[in-house]
C-alpha positions, 0 to 999 in steps of 0.5 A: 456499495460500501463493501471493503476492497482489498488490494491484489495483483495479477503480477506473475513477476514479469513486471517490476513491482513498482509498475504492477503496483501503479497499474493496480492503483490506476485500476482502483482509481478508475473504479471510482475509489478515492485515494483514501479508499485505495490506501485502505485497500493496500493496508488495513483492508488487505490485512483484514481479508487475510485474517491478519489485522492483529499483526498487519495493516495499521501502524500500532505497537506490537504490529510488524513494522513494514513501512514505506515513507514517501515524498508527498501526501498520498491521501491527496495524490497517489502519485506520491507512492511513486516517490519512495524515500525509505523502506522499513521491513520488520523494523529494519531500514532496507532502503534510504533514498534521502 
């Protein structure tokens, strides 16, 4: 219907984050969202829903630098999100699997 979808989870901490995230992504795909729409739900739409678009949701100067760098192209295949190579939180390198 064109309504924006924002990502959320019902994970209570009983599953690893990567497992919960994969399940939520699969649910969005089963609901007929495209990979692009799923990525928007995980980023820009989530930030907008929280009223934090000014600091989160897109890669721009002045916004928080929380990034996942993955191997592959999640716009084509969301399974690339399972191939995390680098995690940056608040501009600091946290994980580097390269």
